[in-house]
C-alpha positions as CSV (number, residue, x, y, z in Angstrom):
1,M,47.1,93.3,-33.7
2,Y,49.3,90.7,-35.3
3,S,51.4,90.7,-38.4
4,L,50.8,88.1,-41.1
5,P,53.9,86.6,-42.8
6,R,55.3,88.8,-45.6
7,T,54.4,88.0,-49.2
8,V,57.5,87.2,-51.3
9,G,57.6,86.3,-55.0
10,R,53.9,85.9,-55.6
11,L,51.9,86.7,-58.7
12,P,49.9,89.9,-58.6
13,S,46.6,88.0,-58.3
14,Q,48.0,86.0,-55.4
15,C,49.2,89.1,-53.7
16,L,45.8,90.8,-54.2
17,L,43.9,87.8,-52.7
18,R,46.3,87.6,-49.8
19,Q,46.0,91.3,-49.2
20,T,42.2,91.1,-49.3
21,L,42.2,88.2,-46.9
22,T,44.6,89.9,-44.6
23,T,42.5,93.1,-44.6
24,S,39.3,91.1,-44.0
25,I,40.8,89.2,-41.1
26,R,42.2,92.4,-39.5
27,L,39.0,94.2,-39.8
28,S,37.1,91.3,-38.3
29,L,39.3,91.5,-35.2
30,R,37.8,94.9,-34.4
31,R,34.3,93.5,-34.5
32,N,32.4,91.5,-32.0
33,H,31.1,88.6,-34.1
34,T,28.9,86.2,-32.2
35,S,28.5,82.7,-33.8
36,T,25.1,81.1,-34.2
37,A,26.2,78.1,-32.2
38,K,27.4,80.4,-29.4
39,A,24.1,82.3,-29.3
40,T,21.9,79.2,-29.2
41,S,23.9,76.9,-26.9
42,A,23.6,76.6,-23.1
43,G,25.7,74.8,-20.5
44,P,28.6,75.7,-18.2
45,L,30.9,76.5,-21.1
46,A,28.4,78.6,-23.2
47,G,30.4,81.5,-24.8
48,V,33.7,79.6,-24.9
49,R,35.2,79.1,-28.4
50,I,37.3,76.0,-29.0
51,L,39.4,75.6,-32.2
52,D,39.7,71.8,-32.7
53,L,42.7,70.7,-34.7
54,T,42.4,67.1,-33.6
55,R,41.4,63.9,-35.3
56,V,40.6,60.2,-34.6
57,L,39.6,59.6,-30.9
58,A,41.4,61.2,-28.0
59,G,41.1,64.8,-29.1
60,P,37.7,64.6,-30.7
61,F,36.3,62.9,-27.6
62,C,37.8,65.7,-25.4
63,T,36.3,68.4,-27.6
64,Q,32.9,66.7,-27.8
65,I,32.7,66.8,-24.0
66,L,33.5,70.6,-24.2
67,A,30.9,71.0,-27.0
68,D,28.2,69.1,-24.9
69,Y,29.0,71.5,-22.1
70,G,28.1,74.4,-24.4
71,A,31.3,75.4,-26.0
72,D,31.4,76.5,-29.7
73,V,33.7,73.9,-31.1
74,I,35.1,74.6,-34.6
75,K,36.5,71.4,-36.0
76,V,39.2,72.1,-38.6
77,E,39.6,69.3,-41.1
78,N,41.7,68.5,-44.2
79,P,39.6,69.2,-47.3
80,Q,40.8,65.9,-48.7
81,G,38.9,63.4,-46.6
82,G,38.7,65.1,-43.3
83,D,39.0,63.3,-40.0
84,D,40.3,59.7,-40.5
85,T,37.3,58.3,-38.7
86,R,34.9,59.5,-41.3
87,L,36.0,56.4,-43.3
88,W,36.1,53.9,-40.5
89,R,32.9,51.9,-41.3
90,E,31.9,48.6,-39.9
91,A,30.9,45.8,-42.2
92,G,27.2,46.3,-43.2
93,E,27.1,49.9,-42.0
94,E,26.4,51.2,-45.4
95,A,22.8,50.2,-44.9
96,I,22.1,53.2,-42.6
97,W,23.7,55.9,-44.8
98,K,22.4,57.4,-48.0
99,P,24.2,56.3,-51.1
100,D,26.0,59.7,-51.6
101,A,27.0,59.9,-47.9
102,S,30.4,58.4,-48.4
103,N,32.3,60.5,-45.8
104,T,30.7,59.6,-42.5
105,S,30.6,56.6,-40.2
106,I,29.2,55.5,-36.9
107,Y,32.6,55.9,-35.4
108,F,32.8,59.5,-36.5
109,N,29.3,60.2,-35.3
110,T,30.3,58.8,-31.9
111,I,32.7,61.7,-31.0
112,N,31.8,64.7,-33.2
113,R,28.3,65.9,-32.3
114,N,27.7,69.6,-31.4
115,K,30.6,70.7,-33.5
116,R,31.0,72.9,-36.6
117,S,33.3,71.6,-39.4
118,I,35.4,73.8,-41.6
119,A,37.6,72.4,-44.3
120,V,40.9,74.3,-44.5
121,N,44.3,73.3,-46.0
122,L,46.8,74.0,-43.3
123,K,49.7,73.5,-45.6
124,N,48.6,76.5,-47.6
125,E,49.8,79.9,-46.3
126,K,46.4,81.4,-46.7
127,G,44.9,78.4,-44.8
128,R,47.3,79.2,-41.9
129,D,46.2,82.8,-42.1
130,I,42.6,81.7,-41.6
131,I,43.6,79.6,-38.5
132,L,45.5,82.6,-37.1
133,G,42.5,84.7,-37.6
134,L,40.3,82.2,-35.8
135,A,43.0,81.8,-33.1
136,R,42.8,85.5,-32.4
137,K,39.2,85.0,-31.3
138,A,39.4,81.6,-29.7
139,D,39.7,80.7,-26.0
140,V,41.2,77.3,-26.5
141,I,43.0,75.4,-29.3
142,V,43.2,71.6,-29.0
143,E,45.7,69.7,-31.2
144,N,47.2,66.3,-31.5
145,F,50.0,66.7,-34.0
146,I,53.4,65.1,-33.2
147,P,55.3,67.5,-30.9
148,G,56.9,70.4,-32.8
149,K,54.7,70.0,-35.9
150,L,52.6,73.1,-35.1
151,D,55.8,75.2,-34.8
152,K,57.0,74.0,-38.2
153,M,53.6,75.1,-39.6
154,G,53.9,78.5,-38.2
155,L,51.1,77.8,-35.6
156,G,53.2,77.1,-32.5
157,Y,52.4,78.4,-29.0
158,D,54.8,81.4,-29.3
159,V,53.0,82.6,-32.4
160,L,49.6,82.0,-31.0
161,K,50.2,83.8,-27.7
162,S,51.7,86.7,-29.5
163,I,48.4,87.3,-31.3
164,N,46.2,86.2,-28.4
165,P,48.0,86.3,-25.0
166,S,45.0,84.7,-23.3
167,I,44.9,81.6,-25.6
168,I,45.1,78.2,-24.0
169,L,46.9,75.6,-26.2
170,A,46.0,72.0,-25.2
171,S,48.1,69.3,-26.8
172,I,47.8,65.5,-27.0
173,S,50.6,63.3,-28.2
174,G,51.7,59.7,-27.9
175,Y,54.5,60.1,-25.4
176,G,54.6,63.8,-24.4
177,A,56.5,66.9,-25.7
178,E,59.9,65.9,-24.2
179,G,61.9,62.8,-23.7
180,P,63.5,60.3,-26.1
181,Y,60.2,59.0,-27.4
182,A,58.6,62.4,-28.0
183,Q,58.6,62.1,-31.8
184,R,57.0,58.7,-31.9
185,A,53.4,58.5,-33.2
186,G,50.9,57.5,-30.6
187,Y,48.0,55.1,-30.8
188,D,45.7,53.7,-28.2
189,V,46.8,50.1,-28.0
190,I,50.5,51.1,-28.2
191,G,50.1,53.4,-25.2
192,A,48.3,50.7,-23.4
193,A,51.1,48.2,-24.2
194,E,54.0,50.4,-23.4
195,G,52.4,52.0,-20.4
196,G,51.7,48.6,-18.7
197,L,47.9,48.3,-19.0
198,L,48.0,45.3,-21.3
199,H,50.4,43.6,-19.0
200,I,47.8,43.5,-16.3
201,T,44.7,42.9,-18.5
202,G,43.6,39.4,-19.4
203,E,43.2,36.0,-17.8
204,A,46.0,34.8,-15.4
205,D,47.0,32.0,-17.7
206,G,46.3,33.8,-21.0
207,P,47.9,36.4,-23.2
208,P,47.6,40.2,-22.8
209,T,44.2,41.5,-23.7
210,K,43.1,44.8,-25.2
211,P,40.1,46.5,-23.6
212,G,37.0,46.4,-25.8
213,V,37.2,50.1,-26.7
214,G,40.0,52.7,-27.1
215,L,40.2,53.2,-23.4
216,M,43.6,55.0,-23.3
217,D,42.5,57.4,-26.0
218,M,39.3,58.2,-24.1
219,C,41.0,58.5,-20.7
220,T,43.4,60.9,-22.2
221,G,40.6,63.0,-23.6
222,L,38.9,62.9,-20.2
223,Y,42.1,64.1,-18.5
224,L,42.5,66.9,-21.0
225,H,38.9,68.2,-20.9
226,G,39.3,68.6,-17.2
227,A,42.6,70.3,-17.6
228,I,41.1,72.7,-20.1
229,A,38.3,73.6,-17.8
230,S,40.9,74.2,-15.0
231,A,43.0,76.4,-17.3
232,L,39.9,78.5,-18.2
233,L,39.2,78.9,-14.5
234,A,42.9,79.9,-13.9
235,R,42.7,82.4,-16.7
236,E,39.6,84.0,-15.1
237,R,41.8,84.7,-12.0
238,T,45.1,85.6,-13.7
239,G,44.1,86.9,-17.1
240,H,46.7,84.7,-18.7
241,G,46.4,81.7,-21.0
242,Q,48.9,78.8,-20.9
243,K,50.1,75.7,-22.7
244,I,49.0,72.4,-21.4
245,G,49.8,68.9,-22.7
246,T,49.2,65.2,-22.0
247,S,49.9,61.9,-23.7
248,L,48.6,58.4,-24.1
249,F,51.7,57.1,-22.4
250,E,51.4,59.3,-19.3
251,T,47.7,58.6,-19.1
252,T,48.3,54.9,-19.1
253,V,51.0,55.1,-16.4
254,S,48.8,57.3,-14.2
255,I,45.8,54.9,-14.2
256,L,48.0,51.9,-13.1
257,A,46.8,53.2,-9.7
258,N,47.3,50.8,-6.8
259,V,49.1,48.3,-9.1
260,G,51.7,50.9,-10.0
261,M,52.0,52.0,-6.4
262,S,52.7,48.4,-5.3
263,W,55.6,48.2,-7.8
264,M,57.0,51.6,-6.8
265,N,56.8,50.9,-3.0
266,L,57.1,47.2,-2.7
267,G,58.9,46.2,-5.9
268,K,56.0,43.8,-6.6
269,E,55.5,42.9,-10.2
270,A,51.9,42.8,-11.3
271,H,50.2,40.1,-13.3
272,R,46.9,39.4,-14.9
273,W,43.9,38.5,-12.8
274,G,41.1,38.2,-15.3
275,T,38.0,39.7,-13.7
276,G,39.5,39.1,-10.3
277,H,41.1,41.7,-7.9
278,P,44.7,41.6,-6.6
279,T,43.7,42.6,-3.0
280,I,40.0,41.8,-2.6
281,V,38.6,38.2,-2.6
282,P,36.0,37.3,-3.7
283,Y,35.5,40.1,-6.3
284,E,35.1,38.7,-9.8
285,A,32.9,37.0,-12.4
286,F,31.4,33.6,-11.7
287,K,29.9,31.2,-14.3
288,T,26.2,30.5,-13.6
289,K,23.9,27.9,-15.1
290,D,23.3,30.1,-18.2
291,S,25.8,33.0,-18.3
292,F,27.9,35.0,-15.8
293,I,27.5,37.2,-12.8
294,V,29.9,39.5,-11.0
295,V,29.8,39.3,-7.2
296,G,32.1,41.0,-4.6
297,A,32.6,41.0,-0.9
298,V,34.8,43.9,-0.1
299,N,34.8,43.4,3.7
300,N,34.2,40.6,6.2
301,R,30.6,41.7,6.9
302,Q,29.8,41.3,3.2
303,F,31.5,38.0,3.0
304,K,29.4,36.7,5.9
305,T,26.3,38.0,4.1
306,L,27.4,36.3,0.8
307,C,28.0,33.0,2.6
308,G,24.5,33.2,4.1
309,Y,22.8,33.7,0.7
310,L,24.9,30.9,-0.8
311,G,23.8,28.6,2.1
312,K,27.3,28.0,3.2
313,E,27.6,29.9,6.5
314,E,30.5,27.6,7.6
315,L,32.8,29.3,5.1
316,C,32.9,32.4,7.4
317,T,34.5,30.5,10.2
318,D,36.9,28.4,8.0
319,S,40.4,29.4,9.0
320,R,41.3,29.8,5.3
321,F,38.6,32.5,4.7
322,V,37.9,34.3,8.0
323,D,39.2,37.6,6.8
324,N,40.3,39.2,3.6
325,N,44.0,38.8,4.2
326,V,43.7,35.0,4.3
327,R,41.1,34.9,1.5
328,V,43.7,36.7,-0.7
329,Q,46.2,34.0,0.2
330,N,43.7,31.2,-0.5
331,R,41.9,32.7,-3.4
332,N,42.2,29.6,-5.6
333,E,40.6,27.3,-3.0
334,L,37.7,29.8,-2.3
335,K,37.2,30.3,-6.1
336,H,36.8,26.6,-6.6
337,I,34.2,26.4,-3.9
338,L,32.2,29.4,-5.1
339,D,32.4,28.2,-8.8
340,G,30.7,25.0,-7.7
341,L,27.9,27.0,-6.0
342,F,27.2,29.7,-8.6
343,V,26.8,27.2,-11.4
344,L,23.8,25.6,-9.7
345,K,21.5,28.5,-10.6
346,S,20.9,30.8,-13.5
347,T,22.0,34.4,-13.4
348,S,18.4,35.7,-13.0
349,E,17.9,33.4,-10.1
350,W,21.0,34.7,-8.4
351,E,19.9,38.3,-9.1
352,K,16.6,37.6,-7.3
353,I,18.4,36.0,-4.4
354,F,20.8,39.0,-4.0
355,E,18.1,41.7,-4.5
356,G,18.1,44.0,-1.5
357,S,21.0,42.3,0.1
358,G,23.4,45.3,-0.1
359,M,25.9,43.1,-1.8
360,P,27.7,44.4,-4.9
361,Y,26.6,42.2,-7.8
362,G,25.5,42.4,-11.4
363,P,25.2,40.3,-14.6
364,I,27.6,40.7,-17.4
365,N,25.2,42.1,-20.0
366,N,25.5,42.0,-23.7
367,L,24.7,45.3,-25.6
368,E,21.1,44.3,-26.2
369,K,20.6,44.1,-22.4
370,V,22.6,47.3,-21.8
371,F,20.5,49.4,-24.0
372,S,17.2,47.9,-22.8
373,H,18.3,48.3,-19.2
374,P,15.8,50.4,-17.2
375,Q,18.6,52.5,-15.7
376,T,19.9,53.4,-19.2
377,T,16.4,54.8,-20.0
378,A,16.0,56.5,-16.6
379,R,19.3,58.3,-17.0
380,N,18.8,59.4,-20.6
381,M,21.8,57.5,-21.9
382,V,20.4,57.1,-25.4
383,Q,19.4,60.2,-27.4
384,T,18.6,60.9,-31.0
385,V,19.9,63.7,-33.2
386,E,19.2,64.8,-36.7
387,Q,21.7,63.4,-39.3
388,S,20.9,64.4,-42.9
389,E,23.3,61.8,-44.2
390,A,21.5,58.9,-42.6
391,V,18.7,57.1,-44.4
392,S,16.3,57.7,-41.5
393,G,17.3,61.3,-41.1
394,N,18.7,60.8,-37.6
395,V,21.1,58.7,-35.6
396,K,21.0,57.5,-32.0
397,V,23.9,58.7,-29.9
398,L,25.2,57.9,-26.4
399,G,24.0,60.3,-23.7
400,M,26.0,62.4,-21.3
401,P,27.1,60.6,-18.1
402,V,27.3,63.7,-16.0
403,K,24.1,65.6,-15.1
404,F,23.9,69.2,-14.0
405,S,21.1,70.7,-11.9
406,K,21.7,74.1,-13.5
407,S,23.6,75.3,-16.6
408,K,22.7,72.0,-18.2
409,P,24.7,70.6,-21.1
410,S,22.8,69.5,-24.2
411,I,23.1,67.5,-27.4
412,R,22.0,70.2,-29.8
413,E,22.9,68.8,-33.2
414,G,24.4,65.8,-34.9
415,P,28.0,65.6,-36.2
416,P,28.7,67.8,-39.2
417,S,29.4,66.8,-42.8
418,L,32.9,67.7,-44.0
419,G,33.3,71.4,-44.2
420,Q,29.6,72.0,-43.6
421,H,30.2,75.3,-41.7
422,T,33.2,76.6,-43.6
423,D,31.3,79.6,-45.2
424,D,29.5,80.5,-42.0
425,V,32.7,80.5,-39.9
426,L,34.6,82.5,-42.5
427,Q,31.8,85.0,-42.8
428,E,31.9,85.4,-39.0
429,L,35.6,86.1,-39.4
430,G,34.7,89.0,-41.7
431,L,35.4,87.5,-45.2
432,T,33.0,88.3,-48.0
433,S,31.4,85.7,-50.3
434,E,33.7,86.8,-53.1
435,V,36.8,86.2,-51.0
436,I,35.5,82.8,-49.8
437,S,34.9,81.9,-53.4
438,Q,38.5,82.8,-54.4
439,L,39.8,80.8,-51.5
440,R,37.8,77.8,-52.6
441,K,39.0,78.1,-56.2
442,G,42.6,78.3,-54.9
443,G,42.3,75.1,-52.9
444,V,42.7,76.9,-49.6
445,I,39.3,75.6,-48.3
446,G,37.2,72.6,-49.3
447,N,34.4,72.5,-51.8
448,R,30.9,72.6,-50.6
449,R,30.7,68.9,-51.5
450,A,34.4,67.9,-51.4
451,S,35.5,64.9,-53.5
452,E,35.6,62.0,-51.2
453,P,37.9,58.9,-51.1
454,A,36.6,55.4,-50.9
455,I,35.2,54.2,-47.6
456,V,37.5,51.9,-45.5
457,T,35.7,49.0,-43.9
458,V,37.0,48.0,-40.5
């Protein structure tokens, strides 16, 4: 059993409310409450409870994966506005939402399905009490505050493990918990810039280019979801929880992969290759008569096959191109020759020519072609969930890229409205309707339909 902070200098009514809340939480810790989400979900993480204190992209992406895998994810949001991405609407997006649904967006719906939302003011002491009560029953807490912020709020790891020794605290930050940059705020494109990714992304003679999505945020979320699963497995063996952490900067450095290794071991500075590859030639996009196609030859056998399909078998015996080492040295000459060949036919014509060849090739599809692609359908990469705030009553969401033969993950429900599950979760914690009403009146938790700020169009 844990001790809540002592009450000092409060009015009698405040003391009574806090005493009632404290008693309710303590009583709840002696009960075995099972959430509705936990009872109805399946998947490899069914029965695991995640307390999600994150917002924007990296953290919510991580916790959505855990939720898809069956975990009961309780998303804690600020009653005033909630997760920032609720307001990140694209131009024209208002057409798909009901007029009174001003606190949701496609962006938010992308990374928050299968979660329950509670609106709690963490700056309020009673709000922190609620979080501590939930932490006592949680398996994992995921957060993305600036390092040290949780400690200042009275929710640091030492406090959490004192009330729940088996808790796993998983943290995301911009640069990591230690080091001279630890207190800097972290954003996807900043991590990509400072970690070197932008330096190697773009055309050889052009400026640095950002990937088309928040790649570093999502890679960080992917790293952390795997680390959380590993920490849960370790806890099964040892009985102990632990603190784990990662950052956008560390993620970016880690995925520099062979390019980073070349610098560390050869002192070789990297530069941008466009769609090309630093150590494999040819392996890039080529302009066709009507669009583009990506073609690669990762070994000499494939290069010979490619030359045959192009009708230029003599290239295989040309001293400039006989093996990959010399092709890398003479990439510009080979590129010029191949450009002149690929532009003679359309992309679809080249696809028919290469069909069954064993060659790595594929068109550069726009999104219309991606989502009409037969493989997209075959692998269930588009699914539909109910969404009461949408005009149609549902939204399409991206499917799960990993399939399980057993303990299958699932997309059970759409993203929640702000604070949608506050009452349910607090009742599971043992609080009565009267206490919940008092907390709402005191500004500790959000209204059933919280006042919502204006939408930001991005």
